[in-house]
C-alpha positions as a Markdown table, in Angstrom:
| # | Residue | x | y | z |
|---|---|---|---|---|
| 1 | Met | -21.0 | -3.4 | 16.4 |
| 2 | Ser | -17.5 | -4.1 | 17.5 |
| 3 | Glu | -16.3 | -7.3 | 19.1 |
| 4 | Pro | -15.5 | -7.1 | 22.9 |
| 5 | Glu | -11.8 | -7.2 | 23.8 |
| 6 | Ala | -10.4 | -10.2 | 25.5 |
| 7 | Pro | -9.2 | -9.8 | 29.1 |
| 8 | Pro | -5.5 | -8.7 | 29.1 |
| 9 | Asp | -4.3 | -12.1 | 30.3 |
| 10 | Gln | -6.0 | -13.9 | 27.4 |
| 11 | Gln | -5.0 | -11.5 | 24.7 |
| 12 | Arg | -2.6 | -12.6 | 22.1 |
| 13 | Ser | 0.4 | -10.2 | 21.8 |
| 14 | Ile | 1.7 | -9.1 | 18.5 |
| 15 | Leu | 4.8 | -7.1 | 17.6 |
| 16 | Val | 4.2 | -5.1 | 14.4 |
| 17 | Val | 7.4 | -3.8 | 12.7 |
| 18 | Asp | 7.3 | -1.4 | 9.7 |
| 19 | Asp | 9.2 | 1.7 | 8.8 |
| 20 | Asp | 6.1 | 3.2 | 7.2 |
| 21 | Glu | 4.2 | 4.9 | 10.1 |
| 22 | Ser | 0.8 | 4.9 | 8.4 |
| 23 | Thr | 1.0 | 1.1 | 7.7 |
| 24 | Leu | 2.3 | 0.5 | 11.2 |
| 25 | Gln | -0.5 | 2.3 | 12.8 |
| 26 | Met | -3.2 | 0.9 | 10.5 |
| 27 | Ile | -2.2 | -2.7 | 11.2 |
| 28 | Ala | -1.8 | -2.1 | 14.9 |
| 29 | Thr | -5.2 | -0.4 | 15.2 |
| 30 | Phe | -7.0 | -3.0 | 13.1 |
| 31 | Leu | -5.6 | -5.8 | 15.2 |
| 32 | Arg | -6.4 | -4.1 | 18.5 |
| 33 | Arg | -10.0 | -3.7 | 17.3 |
| 34 | His | -10.1 | -7.5 | 16.9 |
| 35 | Gly | -8.9 | -8.2 | 20.4 |
| 36 | Tyr | -5.2 | -8.5 | 20.0 |
| 37 | Arg | -2.6 | -6.6 | 22.1 |
| 38 | Thr | -0.1 | -4.9 | 19.8 |
| 39 | Val | 3.2 | -3.2 | 20.3 |
| 40 | Thr | 4.8 | -1.3 | 17.4 |
| 41 | Ala | 8.4 | -0.6 | 16.3 |
| 42 | Ala | 9.4 | 1.6 | 13.4 |
| 43 | Asn | 12.5 | -0.5 | 12.6 |
| 44 | Pro | 14.1 | -3.9 | 13.4 |
| 45 | Ile | 16.7 | -2.4 | 15.8 |
| 46 | Arg | 13.9 | -1.0 | 18.0 |
| 47 | Ala | 12.0 | -4.3 | 17.7 |
| 48 | Leu | 15.0 | -6.3 | 18.9 |
| 49 | Glu | 15.2 | -4.1 | 21.9 |
| 50 | Ile | 11.6 | -4.7 | 22.7 |
| 51 | Leu | 12.1 | -8.4 | 22.2 |
| 52 | Gln | 14.7 | -8.4 | 24.9 |
| 53 | Thr | 12.1 | -7.6 | 27.5 |
| 54 | Glu | 8.8 | -8.8 | 26.2 |
| 55 | Ser | 7.3 | -12.0 | 24.7 |
| 56 | Phe | 4.9 | -12.2 | 21.8 |
| 57 | His | 2.7 | -14.8 | 20.2 |
| 58 | Leu | 3.5 | -13.4 | 16.7 |
| 59 | Val | 5.7 | -10.8 | 14.9 |
| 60 | Ile | 4.4 | -9.1 | 11.8 |
| 61 | Thr | 7.2 | -7.4 | 9.8 |
| 62 | Asp | 7.7 | -5.6 | 6.5 |
| 63 | Leu | 10.2 | -7.0 | 4.1 |
| 64 | Met | 11.9 | -3.8 | 3.0 |
| 65 | Met | 13.2 | -1.7 | 6.0 |
| 66 | Pro | 16.3 | 0.2 | 6.9 |
| 67 | His | 19.1 | -1.5 | 8.7 |
| 68 | Val | 18.0 | -5.1 | 7.9 |
| 69 | Asp | 15.3 | -6.7 | 5.7 |
| 70 | Gly | 12.4 | -8.7 | 7.1 |
| 71 | Ile | 14.0 | -12.1 | 6.3 |
| 72 | Ala | 17.3 | -11.3 | 8.1 |
| 73 | Phe | 15.2 | -9.8 | 10.9 |
| 74 | Thr | 13.3 | -13.1 | 11.2 |
| 75 | Gln | 16.5 | -15.0 | 11.6 |
| 76 | Gln | 17.7 | -12.5 | 14.3 |
| 77 | Ile | 14.4 | -13.1 | 16.2 |
| 78 | His | 14.7 | -16.9 | 16.0 |
| 79 | Ala | 18.3 | -16.7 | 17.2 |
| 80 | Met | 17.0 | -15.3 | 20.5 |
| 81 | Pro | 16.4 | -18.3 | 22.9 |
| 82 | Asn | 13.0 | -16.9 | 24.1 |
| 83 | His | 11.7 | -16.3 | 20.6 |
| 84 | Ala | 13.1 | -19.3 | 18.6 |
| 85 | His | 9.6 | -20.5 | 17.8 |
| 86 | Val | 7.7 | -17.3 | 17.4 |
| 87 | Pro | 5.9 | -17.2 | 14.1 |
| 88 | Val | 6.6 | -14.4 | 11.8 |
| 89 | Ile | 4.3 | -13.0 | 9.1 |
| 90 | Leu | 6.2 | -11.1 | 6.4 |
| 91 | Ile | 4.5 | -8.3 | 4.5 |
| 92 | Thr | 5.8 | -7.4 | 1.1 |
| 93 | Ala | 5.1 | -5.4 | -2.0 |
| 94 | Tyr | 7.4 | -7.8 | -3.9 |
| 95 | Gly | 5.5 | -11.0 | -3.4 |
| 96 | Asn | 6.3 | -13.9 | -5.7 |
| 97 | Asp | 6.8 | -17.6 | -5.3 |
| 98 | Ala | 10.6 | -17.4 | -5.2 |
| 99 | Leu | 10.5 | -14.8 | -2.4 |
| 100 | Thr | 7.9 | -16.9 | -0.5 |
| 101 | Asp | 10.1 | -20.0 | -0.8 |
| 102 | Gln | 13.2 | -18.2 | 0.3 |
| 103 | Ser | 11.5 | -16.6 | 3.3 |
| 104 | Met | 10.0 | -19.9 | 4.4 |
| 105 | Arg | 13.4 | -21.6 | 4.2 |
| 106 | Lys | 14.8 | -18.7 | 6.4 |
| 107 | Gly | 12.1 | -19.1 | 9.1 |
| 108 | Val | 9.2 | -16.9 | 8.0 |
| 109 | Ala | 5.9 | -18.7 | 8.8 |
| 110 | Leu | 3.6 | -16.8 | 6.3 |
| 111 | Thr | 3.9 | -14.1 | 3.7 |
| 112 | Leu | 1.3 | -11.5 | 2.7 |
| 113 | Ser | 1.4 | -9.3 | -0.3 |
| 114 | Lys | 0.6 | -5.6 | -0.4 |
| 115 | Pro | -1.7 | -4.0 | -0.9 |
| 116 | Leu | -3.0 | -5.6 | 2.3 |
| 117 | Glu | -6.3 | -7.3 | 2.4 |
| 118 | Leu | -7.2 | -6.8 | 6.1 |
| 119 | Ser | -9.5 | -9.8 | 6.2 |
| 120 | Lys | -6.7 | -12.0 | 4.9 |
| 121 | Leu | -4.3 | -10.5 | 7.4 |
| 122 | Leu | -6.8 | -11.3 | 10.2 |
| 123 | Asp | -7.2 | -14.9 | 8.9 |
| 124 | Leu | -3.4 | -15.4 | 8.9 |
| 125 | Val | -3.0 | -13.8 | 12.4 |
| 126 | Gly | -5.7 | -16.1 | 13.7 |
| 127 | Phe | -4.0 | -19.1 | 12.2 |
| 128 | Ala | -0.5 | -18.1 | 13.4 |
| 129 | Thr | -1.6 | -17.4 | 17.0 |
| 130 | His | -3.7 | -20.4 | 17.8 |
């Protein structure tokens, strides 16, 4: 039995950014099924365009992407006045303590290592959006 979706005005909005289409769609679909509104972008450049016109409660981004990595992308998000305090979850296949420390010093709220544990992702999203 699936959980009912929240009314649109009460849904938490999440921007999901990943250059891997299957990962992007898997995360977005999973979060939608748990009542979140998701918007997807296949790269940081497109995501920044979206952020010019929409507000989000959270951004989830991959670390390794074309054009700019997830840490630099986080800094670009936080340089935008309307998004200076939006939490960012960084997803990485290269998770280690040094990377986590570096990313947190650069504004990333939380990191999650691949392969993704969807229950852990859901816990982090809940923590970051409430």
